Biopython code that builds the backbone (N, CA, C, O; Angstrom):
import numpy as np
from Bio.PDB.StructureBuilder import StructureBuilder

atoms = [
    (1, "MET", "N", (88.605, 101.050, 128.937)),
    (1, "MET", "CA", (88.854, 101.365, 130.313)),
    (1, "MET", "C", (87.517, 101.132, 131.117)),
    (1, "MET", "O", (87.435, 100.206, 131.923)),
    (2, "ALA", "N", (86.510, 101.967, 130.885)),
    (2, "ALA", "CA", (85.310, 101.802, 131.677)),
    (2, "ALA", "C", (84.533, 100.643, 131.080)),
    (2, "ALA", "O", (84.323, 100.619, 129.867)),
    (3, "THR", "N", (84.118, 99.724, 131.847)),
    (3, "THR", "CA", (83.456, 98.503, 131.325)),
    (3, "THR", "C", (81.953, 98.512, 131.616)),
    (3, "THR", "O", (81.144, 98.406, 130.694)),
    (4, "SER", "N", (81.569, 98.638, 132.915)),
    (4, "SER", "CA", (80.162, 98.541, 133.242)),
    (4, "SER", "C", (79.485, 99.899, 132.987)),
    (4, "SER", "O", (80.167, 100.898, 132.761)),
    (5, "LEU", "N", (78.204, 99.931, 133.021)),
    (5, "LEU", "CA", (77.450, 101.227, 132.896)),
    (5, "LEU", "C", (77.910, 102.180, 134.012)),
    (5, "LEU", "O", (78.235, 103.341, 133.761)),
    (6, "SER", "N", (77.930, 101.663, 135.241)),
    (6, "SER", "CA", (78.309, 102.538, 136.328)),
    (6, "SER", "C", (79.708, 103.062, 136.202)),
    (6, "SER", "O", (79.965, 104.231, 136.489)),
    (7, "ASP", "N", (80.659, 102.180, 135.760)),
    (7, "ASP", "CA", (82.002, 102.649, 135.472)),
    (7, "ASP", "C", (82.119, 103.770, 134.467)),
    (7, "ASP", "O", (82.887, 104.719, 134.626)),
    (8, "GLU", "N", (81.312, 103.618, 133.410)),
    (8, "GLU", "CA", (81.260, 104.508, 132.245)),
    (8, "GLU", "C", (80.668, 105.867, 132.739)),
    (8, "GLU", "O", (81.148, 106.937, 132.364)),
    (9, "ALA", "N", (79.580, 105.781, 133.617)),
    (9, "ALA", "CA", (78.980, 106.969, 134.162)),
    (9, "ALA", "C", (79.954, 107.705, 135.089)),
    (9, "ALA", "O", (79.974, 108.936, 135.084)),
    (10, "LEU", "N", (80.770, 106.983, 135.892)),
    (10, "LEU", "CA", (81.732, 107.582, 136.788)),
    (10, "LEU", "C", (82.793, 108.247, 135.945)),
    (10, "LEU", "O", (83.157, 109.384, 136.246)),
    (11, "TYR", "N", (83.318, 107.608, 134.899)),
    (11, "TYR", "CA", (84.313, 108.131, 134.092)),
    (11, "TYR", "C", (83.806, 109.383, 133.409)),
    (11, "TYR", "O", (84.500, 110.398, 133.368)),
    (12, "ASP", "N", (82.623, 109.317, 132.885)),
    (12, "ASP", "CA", (82.094, 110.572, 132.205)),
    (12, "ASP", "C", (81.830, 111.669, 133.244)),
    (12, "ASP", "O", (81.919, 112.852, 132.917)),
    (13, "SER", "N", (81.519, 111.310, 134.443)),
    (13, "SER", "CA", (81.423, 112.321, 135.474)),
    (13, "SER", "C", (82.736, 113.011, 135.799)),
    (13, "SER", "O", (82.781, 114.224, 136.005)),
    (14, "VAL", "N", (83.837, 112.198, 135.846)),
    (14, "VAL", "CA", (85.225, 112.753, 136.085)),
    (14, "VAL", "C", (85.504, 113.648, 134.951)),
    (14, "VAL", "O", (85.949, 114.779, 135.145)),
    (15, "LEU", "N", (85.247, 113.161, 133.706)),
    (15, "LEU", "CA", (85.608, 113.975, 132.504)),
    (15, "LEU", "C", (84.862, 115.330, 132.578)),
    (15, "LEU", "O", (85.472, 116.378, 132.364)),
    (16, "LEU", "N", (83.517, 115.310, 132.886)),
    (16, "LEU", "CA", (82.751, 116.556, 133.021)),
    (16, "LEU", "C", (83.340, 117.423, 134.087)),
    (16, "LEU", "O", (83.472, 118.631, 133.887)),
    (17, "PHE", "N", (83.698, 116.867, 135.200)),
    (17, "PHE", "CA", (84.281, 117.649, 136.324)),
    (17, "PHE", "C", (85.557, 118.364, 135.752)),
    (17, "PHE", "O", (85.679, 119.584, 135.857)),
    (18, "VAL", "N", (86.479, 117.601, 135.162)),
    (18, "VAL", "CA", (87.735, 118.267, 134.615)),
    (18, "VAL", "C", (87.383, 119.333, 133.688)),
    (18, "VAL", "O", (87.949, 120.423, 133.772)),
    (19, "LEU", "N", (86.422, 119.085, 132.743)),
    (19, "LEU", "CA", (86.119, 120.054, 131.703)),
    (19, "LEU", "C", (85.553, 121.315, 132.382)),
    (19, "LEU", "O", (85.943, 122.414, 131.988)),
    (20, "THR", "N", (84.636, 121.218, 133.402)),
    (20, "THR", "CA", (84.054, 122.365, 134.006)),
    (20, "THR", "C", (85.040, 123.040, 134.903)),
    (20, "THR", "O", (85.068, 124.271, 134.913)),
    (21, "GLN", "N", (85.864, 122.339, 135.668)),
    (21, "GLN", "CA", (86.702, 122.954, 136.625)),
    (21, "GLN", "C", (87.894, 123.718, 135.929)),
    (21, "GLN", "O", (88.392, 124.735, 136.412)),
    (22, "THR", "N", (88.297, 123.147, 134.775)),
    (22, "THR", "CA", (89.486, 123.772, 134.032)),
    (22, "THR", "C", (89.000, 124.702, 132.966)),
    (22, "THR", "O", (89.808, 125.453, 132.419)),
    (23, "ARG", "N", (87.769, 124.704, 132.640)),
    (23, "ARG", "CA", (87.138, 125.546, 131.582)),
    (23, "ARG", "C", (87.864, 125.387, 130.275)),
    (23, "ARG", "O", (88.109, 126.349, 129.548)),
    (24, "THR", "N", (88.216, 124.098, 129.984)),
    (24, "THR", "CA", (89.042, 123.837, 128.775)),
    (24, "THR", "C", (88.104, 123.441, 127.660)),
    (24, "THR", "O", (87.002, 122.943, 127.891)),
    (25, "SER", "N", (88.560, 123.670, 126.459)),
    (25, "SER", "CA", (87.783, 123.214, 125.242)),
    (25, "SER", "C", (88.626, 122.080, 124.567)),
    (25, "SER", "O", (88.294, 121.597, 123.485)),
    (26, "LYS", "N", (89.713, 121.688, 125.250)),
    (26, "LYS", "CA", (90.539, 120.611, 124.683)),
    (26, "LYS", "C", (89.815, 119.310, 124.751)),
    (26, "LYS", "O", (88.970, 119.059, 125.610)),
    (27, "LEU", "N", (90.197, 118.469, 123.778)),
    (27, "LEU", "CA", (89.658, 117.035, 123.833)),
    (27, "LEU", "C", (90.422, 116.323, 124.923)),
    (27, "LEU", "O", (91.653, 116.334, 124.909)),
    (28, "LEU", "N", (89.743, 115.710, 125.859)),
    (28, "LEU", "CA", (90.410, 115.002, 126.978)),
    (28, "LEU", "C", (90.495, 113.504, 126.723)),
    (28, "LEU", "O", (89.649, 112.904, 126.059)),
    (29, "SER", "N", (91.525, 112.946, 127.267)),
    (29, "SER", "CA", (91.665, 111.459, 127.257)),
    (29, "SER", "C", (92.148, 111.049, 128.586)),
    (29, "SER", "O", (92.455, 111.888, 129.433)),
    (30, "GLY", "N", (92.227, 109.737, 128.798)),
    (30, "GLY", "CA", (92.709, 109.155, 130.094)),
    (30, "GLY", "C", (94.115, 109.720, 130.484)),
    (30, "GLY", "O", (94.433, 109.897, 131.660)),
    (31, "SER", "N", (94.913, 109.984, 129.460)),
    (31, "SER", "CA", (96.308, 110.414, 129.727)),
    (31, "SER", "C", (96.477, 111.900, 129.814)),
    (31, "SER", "O", (97.601, 112.381, 129.955)),
    (32, "THR", "N", (95.364, 112.674, 129.734)),
    (32, "THR", "CA", (95.445, 114.125, 129.841)),
    (32, "THR", "C", (95.951, 114.564, 131.209)),
    (32, "THR", "O", (95.289, 114.298, 132.212)),
    (33, "ASP", "N", (97.143, 115.251, 131.287)),
    (33, "ASP", "CA", (97.681, 115.713, 132.480)),
    (33, "ASP", "C", (97.154, 117.076, 132.947)),
    (33, "ASP", "O", (97.315, 118.105, 132.291)),
    (34, "ILE", "N", (96.549, 117.019, 134.058)),
    (34, "ILE", "CA", (95.867, 118.273, 134.625)),
    (34, "ILE", "C", (96.842, 119.466, 134.632)),
    (34, "ILE", "O", (96.441, 120.546, 134.199)),
    (35, "ALA", "N", (98.081, 119.336, 135.091)),
    (35, "ALA", "CA", (99.003, 120.413, 135.094)),
    (35, "ALA", "C", (99.611, 120.704, 133.734)),
    (35, "ALA", "O", (99.504, 121.829, 133.248)),
    (36, "TYR", "N", (100.246, 119.724, 133.108)),
    (36, "TYR", "CA", (100.977, 119.895, 131.934)),
    (36, "TYR", "C", (100.089, 120.298, 130.726)),
    (36, "TYR", "O", (100.398, 121.247, 130.004)),
    (37, "ASP", "N", (99.012, 119.572, 130.536)),
    (37, "ASP", "CA", (98.154, 119.718, 129.405)),
    (37, "ASP", "C", (97.129, 120.863, 129.532)),
    (37, "ASP", "O", (96.781, 121.519, 128.550)),
    (38, "LEU", "N", (96.659, 121.079, 130.774)),
    (38, "LEU", "CA", (95.553, 122.056, 131.048)),
    (38, "LEU", "C", (96.032, 123.188, 131.820)),
    (38, "LEU", "O", (95.267, 124.129, 132.031)),
    (39, "GLY", "N", (97.228, 123.192, 132.264)),
    (39, "GLY", "CA", (97.751, 124.421, 132.938)),
    (39, "GLY", "C", (97.319, 124.638, 134.348)),
    (39, "GLY", "O", (97.445, 125.761, 134.835)),
    (40, "VAL", "N", (96.842, 123.697, 135.015)),
    (40, "VAL", "CA", (96.437, 123.811, 136.461)),
    (40, "VAL", "C", (97.556, 123.581, 137.303)),
    (40, "VAL", "O", (98.187, 122.525, 137.250)),
    (41, "ASP", "N", (97.886, 124.656, 138.201)),
    (41, "ASP", "CA", (99.035, 124.544, 139.059)),
    (41, "ASP", "C", (98.794, 125.564, 140.152)),
    (41, "ASP", "O", (97.863, 126.368, 140.101)),
    (42, "GLY", "N", (99.686, 125.498, 141.162)),
    (42, "GLY", "CA", (99.596, 126.437, 142.292)),
    (42, "GLY", "C", (98.331, 126.414, 143.026)),
    (42, "GLY", "O", (97.831, 125.337, 143.347)),
    (43, "ASP", "N", (97.759, 127.580, 143.323)),
    (43, "ASP", "CA", (96.508, 127.686, 144.088)),
    (43, "ASP", "C", (95.310, 127.084, 143.272)),
    (43, "ASP", "O", (94.348, 126.595, 143.865)),
    (44, "ASP", "N", (95.379, 127.123, 141.997)),
    (44, "ASP", "CA", (94.355, 126.614, 141.126)),
    (44, "ASP", "C", (94.251, 125.054, 141.328)),
    (44, "ASP", "O", (93.163, 124.480, 141.350)),
    (45, "ALA", "N", (95.419, 124.430, 141.469)),
    (45, "ALA", "CA", (95.492, 123.051, 141.663)),
    (45, "ALA", "C", (94.963, 122.632, 143.007)),
    (45, "ALA", "O", (94.299, 121.602, 143.124)),
    (46, "VAL", "N", (95.250, 123.419, 144.028)),
    (46, "VAL", "CA", (94.706, 123.269, 145.374)),
    (46, "VAL", "C", (93.170, 123.248, 145.312)),
    (46, "VAL", "O", (92.542, 122.316, 145.816)),
    (47, "LYS", "N", (92.596, 124.226, 144.723)),
    (47, "LYS", "CA", (91.161, 124.416, 144.545)),
    (47, "LYS", "C", (90.627, 123.246, 143.761)),
    (47, "LYS", "O", (89.581, 122.716, 144.135)),
    (48, "PHE", "N", (91.269, 122.807, 142.701)),
    (48, "PHE", "CA", (90.871, 121.727, 141.759)),
    (48, "PHE", "C", (90.839, 120.434, 142.661)),
    (48, "PHE", "O", (89.828, 119.732, 142.631)),
    (49, "MET", "N", (91.822, 120.121, 143.397)),
    (49, "MET", "CA", (91.894, 118.844, 144.120)),
    (49, "MET", "C", (90.947, 118.827, 145.308)),
    (49, "MET", "O", (90.401, 117.780, 145.653)),
    (50, "LEU", "N", (90.759, 119.929, 145.906)),
    (50, "LEU", "CA", (89.760, 120.014, 147.009)),
    (50, "LEU", "C", (88.370, 119.837, 146.493)),
    (50, "LEU", "O", (87.562, 119.128, 147.093)),
    (51, "SER", "N", (88.084, 120.459, 145.409)),
    (51, "SER", "CA", (86.780, 120.307, 144.746)),
    (51, "SER", "C", (86.583, 118.858, 144.329)),
    (51, "SER", "O", (85.497, 118.307, 144.514)),
    (52, "PHE", "N", (87.623, 118.226, 143.766)),
    (52, "PHE", "CA", (87.541, 116.847, 143.294)),
    (52, "PHE", "C", (87.282, 115.878, 144.597)),
    (52, "PHE", "O", (86.477, 114.947, 144.580)),
    (53, "GLN", "N", (88.020, 116.210, 145.633)),
    (53, "GLN", "CA", (87.783, 115.468, 146.892)),
    (53, "GLN", "C", (86.314, 115.486, 147.346)),
    (53, "GLN", "O", (85.727, 114.466, 147.704)),
    (54, "ASP", "N", (85.749, 116.724, 147.308)),
    (54, "ASP", "CA", (84.365, 116.941, 147.744)),
    (54, "ASP", "C", (83.380, 116.322, 146.825)),
    (54, "ASP", "O", (82.430, 115.682, 147.274)),
    (55, "ARG", "N", (83.579, 116.495, 145.519)),
    (55, "ARG", "CA", (82.665, 116.007, 144.524)),
    (55, "ARG", "C", (82.553, 114.530, 144.482)),
    (55, "ARG", "O", (81.460, 113.986, 144.327)),
    (56, "PHE", "N", (83.741, 113.820, 144.625)),
    (56, "PHE", "CA", (83.777, 112.318, 144.437)),
    (56, "PHE", "C", (84.004, 111.637, 145.821)),
    (56, "PHE", "O", (84.230, 110.427, 145.867)),
    (57, "ASN", "N", (83.949, 112.377, 146.918)),
    (57, "ASN", "CA", (84.163, 111.777, 148.232)),
    (57, "ASN", "C", (85.490, 110.911, 148.275)),
    (57, "ASN", "O", (85.482, 109.730, 148.621)),
    (58, "VAL", "N", (86.587, 111.573, 147.907)),
    (58, "VAL", "CA", (87.896, 110.938, 147.793)),
    (58, "VAL", "C", (88.807, 111.354, 149.014)),
    (58, "VAL", "O", (89.000, 112.541, 149.278)),
    (59, "ASP", "N", (89.328, 110.376, 149.709)),
    (59, "ASP", "CA", (90.304, 110.637, 150.735)),
    (59, "ASP", "C", (91.594, 110.936, 150.122)),
    (59, "ASP", "O", (92.150, 110.086, 149.427)),
    (60, "LEU", "N", (92.139, 112.147, 150.341)),
    (60, "LEU", "CA", (93.372, 112.562, 149.833)),
    (60, "LEU", "C", (94.505, 112.480, 150.842)),
    (60, "LEU", "O", (95.540, 113.129, 150.687)),
    (61, "ALA", "N", (94.302, 111.688, 151.860)),
    (61, "ALA", "CA", (95.406, 111.630, 152.909)),
    (61, "ALA", "C", (96.750, 111.280, 152.300)),
    (61, "ALA", "O", (97.778, 111.742, 152.795)),
    (62, "HIS", "N", (96.779, 110.508, 151.276)),
    (62, "HIS", "CA", (98.084, 110.087, 150.648)),
    (62, "HIS", "C", (98.445, 110.928, 149.450)),
    (62, "HIS", "O", (99.363, 110.572, 148.711)),
    (63, "PHE", "N", (97.736, 112.067, 149.220)),
    (63, "PHE", "CA", (98.029, 112.905, 148.158)),
    (63, "PHE", "C", (99.143, 113.924, 148.537)),
    (63, "PHE", "O", (98.972, 114.688, 149.487)),
    (64, "ASP", "N", (100.269, 113.937, 147.806)),
    (64, "ASP", "CA", (101.343, 114.882, 148.147)),
    (64, "ASP", "C", (101.336, 115.945, 147.012)),
    (64, "ASP", "O", (101.854, 115.719, 145.918)),
    (65, "PHE", "N", (100.733, 117.096, 147.324)),
    (65, "PHE", "CA", (100.622, 118.150, 146.415)),
    (65, "PHE", "C", (101.944, 118.500, 145.721)),
    (65, "PHE", "O", (101.983, 118.594, 144.495)),
    (66, "ASP", "N", (103.034, 118.694, 146.493)),
    (66, "ASP", "CA", (104.359, 119.026, 145.914)),
    (66, "ASP", "C", (104.918, 118.038, 144.973)),
    (66, "ASP", "O", (105.767, 118.369, 144.145)),
    (67, "LEU", "N", (104.440, 116.755, 145.082)),
    (67, "LEU", "CA", (104.897, 115.730, 144.165)),
    (67, "LEU", "C", (104.286, 115.863, 142.741)),
    (67, "LEU", "O", (104.849, 115.411, 141.744)),
    (68, "HIS", "N", (103.079, 116.524, 142.717)),
    (68, "HIS", "CA", (102.371, 116.598, 141.497)),
    (68, "HIS", "C", (102.324, 118.015, 140.893)),
    (68, "HIS", "O", (102.304, 118.154, 139.670)),
    (69, "PHE", "N", (102.306, 119.055, 141.722)),
    (69, "PHE", "CA", (102.135, 120.374, 141.299)),
    (69, "PHE", "C", (103.147, 121.320, 141.814)),
    (69, "PHE", "O", (103.729, 121.118, 142.880)),
    (70, "GLY", "N", (103.373, 122.397, 141.033)),
    (70, "GLY", "CA", (104.245, 123.466, 141.434)),
    (70, "GLY", "C", (103.493, 124.463, 142.403)),
    (70, "GLY", "O", (102.277, 124.411, 142.589)),
    (71, "GLY", "N", (104.314, 125.346, 142.983)),
    (71, "GLY", "CA", (103.709, 126.362, 143.824)),
    (71, "GLY", "C", (103.131, 127.488, 143.036)),
    (71, "GLY", "O", (103.213, 127.525, 141.808)),
    (72, "GLU", "N", (102.518, 128.446, 143.784)),
    (72, "GLU", "CA", (101.972, 129.629, 143.155)),
    (72, "GLU", "C", (103.040, 130.657, 142.770)),
    (72, "GLU", "O", (104.033, 130.788, 143.485)),
    (73, "GLY", "N", (102.883, 131.327, 141.759)),
    (73, "GLY", "CA", (103.798, 132.403, 141.367)),
    (73, "GLY", "C", (104.985, 131.923, 140.569)),
    (73, "GLY", "O", (105.294, 130.732, 140.573)),
    (74, "PHE", "N", (105.671, 132.850, 139.868)),
    (74, "PHE", "CA", (106.749, 132.707, 139.113)),
    (74, "PHE", "C", (108.055, 132.744, 139.899)),
    (74, "PHE", "O", (108.235, 133.710, 140.641)),
    (75, "LYS", "N", (108.965, 131.813, 139.817)),
    (75, "LYS", "CA", (110.268, 131.834, 140.431)),
    (75, "LYS", "C", (111.328, 131.707, 139.305)),
    (75, "LYS", "O", (111.360, 130.692, 138.611)),
    (76, "LEU", "N", (112.138, 132.663, 139.133)),
    (76, "LEU", "CA", (113.216, 132.659, 138.148)),
    (76, "LEU", "C", (114.080, 131.516, 138.270)),
    (76, "LEU", "O", (114.403, 130.904, 137.252)),
    (77, "THR", "N", (114.499, 131.152, 139.430)),
    (77, "THR", "CA", (115.423, 129.920, 139.562)),
    (77, "THR", "C", (114.770, 128.675, 139.151)),
    (77, "THR", "O", (115.391, 127.801, 138.547)),
    (78, "GLY", "N", (113.463, 128.566, 139.479)),
    (78, "GLY", "CA", (112.773, 127.332, 139.009)),
    (78, "GLY", "C", (112.572, 127.301, 137.491)),
    (78, "GLY", "O", (112.589, 126.223, 136.897)),
    (79, "PHE", "N", (112.387, 128.434, 136.866)),
    (79, "PHE", "CA", (112.251, 128.503, 135.438)),
    (79, "PHE", "C", (113.553, 128.121, 134.779)),
    (79, "PHE", "O", (113.599, 127.316, 133.849)),
    (80, "ILE", "N", (114.662, 128.752, 135.313)),
    (80, "ILE", "CA", (115.947, 128.405, 134.711)),
    (80, "ILE", "C", (116.343, 126.952, 134.888)),
    (80, "ILE", "O", (116.898, 126.363, 133.961)),
    (81, "LYS", "N", (116.077, 126.344, 136.053)),
    (81, "LYS", "CA", (116.282, 124.958, 136.210)),
    (81, "LYS", "C", (115.503, 124.093, 135.295)),
    (81, "LYS", "O", (116.037, 123.114, 134.774)),
    (82, "SER", "N", (114.189, 124.425, 135.061)),
    (82, "SER", "CA", (113.417, 123.626, 134.159)),
    (82, "SER", "C", (113.869, 123.782, 132.724)),
    (82, "SER", "O", (113.740, 122.841, 131.941)),
    (83, "VAL", "N", (114.402, 124.950, 132.349)),
    (83, "VAL", "CA", (114.980, 125.098, 130.962)),
    (83, "VAL", "C", (116.067, 124.110, 130.740)),
    (83, "VAL", "O", (116.164, 123.520, 129.664)),
    (84, "PHE", "N", (116.883, 123.913, 131.721)),
    (84, "PHE", "CA", (118.093, 123.078, 131.654)),
    (84, "PHE", "C", (117.733, 121.630, 132.093)),
    (84, "PHE", "O", (118.646, 120.810, 132.194)),
    (85, "GLY", "N", (116.606, 121.318, 132.326)),
    (85, "GLY", "CA", (116.206, 120.008, 132.806)),
    (85, "GLY", "C", (116.768, 119.617, 134.179)),
    (85, "GLY", "O", (117.076, 118.455, 134.442)),
    (86, "LEU", "N", (116.888, 120.630, 135.039)),
    (86, "LEU", "CA", (117.432, 120.368, 136.386)),
    (86, "LEU", "C", (116.299, 120.563, 137.419)),
    (86, "LEU", "O", (116.550, 120.346, 138.604)),
    (87, "GLY", "N", (115.180, 120.922, 137.073)),
    (87, "GLY", "CA", (114.036, 121.244, 138.015)),
    (87, "GLY", "C", (113.487, 119.890, 138.503)),
    (87, "GLY", "O", (113.791, 118.817, 137.982)),
    (88, "ASP", "N", (112.656, 120.033, 139.545)),
    (88, "ASP", "CA", (111.967, 118.904, 140.115)),
    (88, "ASP", "C", (111.061, 118.295, 139.071)),
    (88, "ASP", "O", (110.340, 119.024, 138.390)),
    (89, "LYS", "N", (111.072, 116.993, 138.923)),
    (89, "LYS", "CA", (110.216, 116.343, 138.010)),
    (89, "LYS", "C", (108.868, 116.098, 138.766)),
    (89, "LYS", "O", (108.845, 115.514, 139.850)),
    (90, "LYS", "N", (107.817, 116.541, 138.183)),
    (90, "LYS", "CA", (106.521, 116.374, 138.862)),
    (90, "LYS", "C", (105.784, 115.116, 138.236)),
    (90, "LYS", "O", (105.843, 114.884, 137.028)),
    (91, "LEU", "N", (105.126, 114.363, 139.082)),
    (91, "LEU", "CA", (104.307, 113.263, 138.617)),
    (91, "LEU", "C", (103.043, 113.774, 138.111)),
    (91, "LEU", "O", (102.454, 114.676, 138.705)),
    (92, "PRO", "N", (102.571, 113.221, 136.993)),
    (92, "PRO", "CA", (101.332, 113.846, 136.433)),
    (92, "PRO", "C", (100.120, 113.406, 137.262)),
    (92, "PRO", "O", (100.152, 112.369, 137.925)),
    (93, "VAL", "N", (99.075, 114.195, 137.215)),
    (93, "VAL", "CA", (97.789, 113.847, 137.651)),
    (93, "VAL", "C", (96.927, 113.835, 136.435)),
    (93, "VAL", "O", (96.590, 114.872, 135.863)),
    (94, "THR", "N", (96.571, 112.609, 136.043)),
    (94, "THR", "CA", (95.822, 112.419, 134.770)),
    (94, "THR", "C", (94.332, 112.134, 134.985)),
    (94, "THR", "O", (93.910, 111.858, 136.108)),
    (95, "VAL", "N", (93.580, 112.197, 133.971)),
    (95, "VAL", "CA", (92.121, 111.922, 134.020)),
    (95, "VAL", "C", (91.946, 110.450, 134.578)),
    (95, "VAL", "O", (91.076, 110.163, 135.400)),
    (96, "GLU", "N", (92.835, 109.564, 134.066)),
    (96, "GLU", "CA", (92.783, 108.157, 134.384)),
    (96, "GLU", "C", (93.054, 108.024, 135.911)),
    (96, "GLU", "O", (92.373, 107.222, 136.551)),
    (97, "MET", "N", (93.999, 108.755, 136.520)),
    (97, "MET", "CA", (94.254, 108.711, 137.861)),
    (97, "MET", "C", (93.119, 109.267, 138.722)),
    (97, "MET", "O", (92.806, 108.737, 139.787)),
    (98, "LEU", "N", (92.557, 110.274, 138.263)),
    (98, "LEU", "CA", (91.343, 110.901, 138.968)),
    (98, "LEU", "C", (90.233, 109.902, 138.942)),
    (98, "LEU", "O", (89.561, 109.721, 139.957)),
    (99, "TYR", "N", (90.007, 109.255, 137.859)),
    (99, "TYR", "CA", (88.898, 108.211, 137.762)),
    (99, "TYR", "C", (89.197, 107.022, 138.753)),
    (99, "TYR", "O", (88.314, 106.556, 139.474)),
    (100, "ALA", "N", (90.425, 106.585, 138.746)),
    (100, "ALA", "CA", (90.780, 105.491, 139.702)),
    (100, "ALA", "C", (90.590, 105.858, 141.120)),
    (100, "ALA", "O", (90.158, 105.036, 141.929)),
    (101, "ALA", "N", (90.926, 107.176, 141.474)),
    (101, "ALA", "CA", (90.772, 107.659, 142.836)),
    (101, "ALA", "C", (89.220, 107.781, 143.157)),
    (101, "ALA", "O", (88.776, 107.420, 144.247)),
    (102, "ALA", "N", (88.437, 108.294, 142.177)),
    (102, "ALA", "CA", (87.022, 108.446, 142.370)),
    (102, "ALA", "C", (86.413, 107.090, 142.608)),
    (102, "ALA", "O", (85.560, 106.923, 143.480)),
    (103, "GLU", "N", (86.864, 106.092, 141.809)),
    (103, "GLU", "CA", (86.319, 104.741, 141.953)),
    (103, "GLU", "C", (86.632, 104.132, 143.305)),
    (103, "GLU", "O", (85.760, 103.506, 143.909)),
    (104, "ALA", "N", (87.854, 104.297, 143.799)),
    (104, "ALA", "CA", (88.270, 103.732, 145.061)),
    (104, "ALA", "C", (87.953, 104.642, 146.275)),
    (104, "ALA", "O", (88.048, 104.202, 147.421)),
    (105, "HIS", "N", (87.590, 105.867, 146.021)),
    (105, "HIS", "CA", (87.297, 106.845, 147.036)),
    (105, "HIS", "C", (88.526, 107.178, 147.912)),
    (105, "HIS", "O", (88.410, 107.548, 149.080)),
    (106, "ARG", "N", (89.699, 107.026, 147.284)),
    (106, "ARG", "CA", (90.966, 107.377, 147.936)),
    (106, "ARG", "C", (92.027, 107.585, 146.918)),
    (106, "ARG", "O", (91.955, 107.014, 145.830)),
    (107, "TRP", "N", (92.995, 108.366, 147.218)),
    (107, "TRP", "CA", (94.136, 108.610, 146.399)),
    (107, "TRP", "C", (95.108, 107.406, 146.617)),
    (107, "TRP", "O", (95.456, 107.081, 147.753)),
    (108, "PRO", "N", (95.533, 106.758, 145.505)),
    (108, "PRO", "CA", (96.397, 105.626, 145.656)),
    (108, "PRO", "C", (97.679, 105.868, 146.491)),
    (108, "PRO", "O", (98.425, 106.801, 146.193)),
    (109, "ALA", "N", (97.931, 105.093, 147.468)),
    (109, "ALA", "CA", (99.077, 105.255, 148.295)),
    (109, "ALA", "C", (100.400, 105.029, 147.551)),
    (109, "ALA", "O", (101.453, 105.449, 148.030)),
    (110, "ILE", "N", (100.356, 104.379, 146.403)),
    (110, "ILE", "CA", (101.607, 104.149, 145.559)),
    (110, "ILE", "C", (102.055, 105.418, 145.014)),
    (110, "ILE", "O", (103.242, 105.548, 144.716)),
    (111, "LEU", "N", (101.206, 106.395, 144.849)),
    (111, "LEU", "CA", (101.591, 107.662, 144.252)),
    (111, "LEU", "C", (102.067, 108.661, 145.327)),
    (111, "LEU", "O", (101.756, 109.850, 145.261)),
    (112, "THR", "N", (102.794, 108.178, 146.276)),
    (112, "THR", "CA", (103.329, 109.064, 147.366)),
    (112, "THR", "C", (104.843, 109.090, 147.244)),
    (112, "THR", "O", (105.465, 108.218, 146.637)),
    (113, "ARG", "N", (105.411, 110.132, 147.851)),
    (113, "ARG", "CA", (106.896, 110.260, 147.841)),
    (113, "ARG", "C", (107.557, 109.143, 148.664)),
    (113, "ARG", "O", (107.134, 108.857, 149.785)),
    (114, "VAL", "N", (108.520, 108.563, 148.140)),
    (114, "VAL", "CA", (109.323, 107.526, 148.906)),
    (114, "VAL", "C", (110.356, 108.264, 149.676)),
    (114, "VAL", "O", (111.082, 109.089, 149.122)),
    (115, "THR", "N", (110.446, 107.970, 151.017)),
    (115, "THR", "CA", (111.456, 108.644, 151.867)),
    (115, "THR", "C", (112.407, 107.654, 152.318)),
    (115, "THR", "O", (113.345, 107.984, 153.044)),
]
sb = StructureBuilder()
sb.init_structure("model")
sb.init_model(0)
sb.init_chain("A")
sb.init_seg("    ")
for serial, (resi, resn, name, xyz) in enumerate(atoms, 1):
    if name == "N":
        sb.init_residue(resn, " ", resi, " ")
    sb.init_atom(name, np.array(xyz, "f"), 0.0, 1.0, " ", f" {name:<3s}", serial, name[0])
structure = sb.get_structure()
């Protein structure tokens, strides 16, 4: 994935950011999903993405929080829907996606909700 030294340094910086922000001890890869694999959701996801925006100077104008993360708190109806596969499918936010956004200094417009 990362080819030049600066690319590798940026990728390592994104990895370190994810590790410190999520306080995880899990082994991370490009496909690590911030919500599914690391449990970042709701208010924690908002804080995570705002910190990511500040740290890497990323324009999140095209970032749709609801497309990627659930809301704060437990909702019984949402839980029941998810058990039966009827809940909203969330798009992942992976380490690879964070790296690409950090490299471009913007969230990819392709990862927005189609209306």
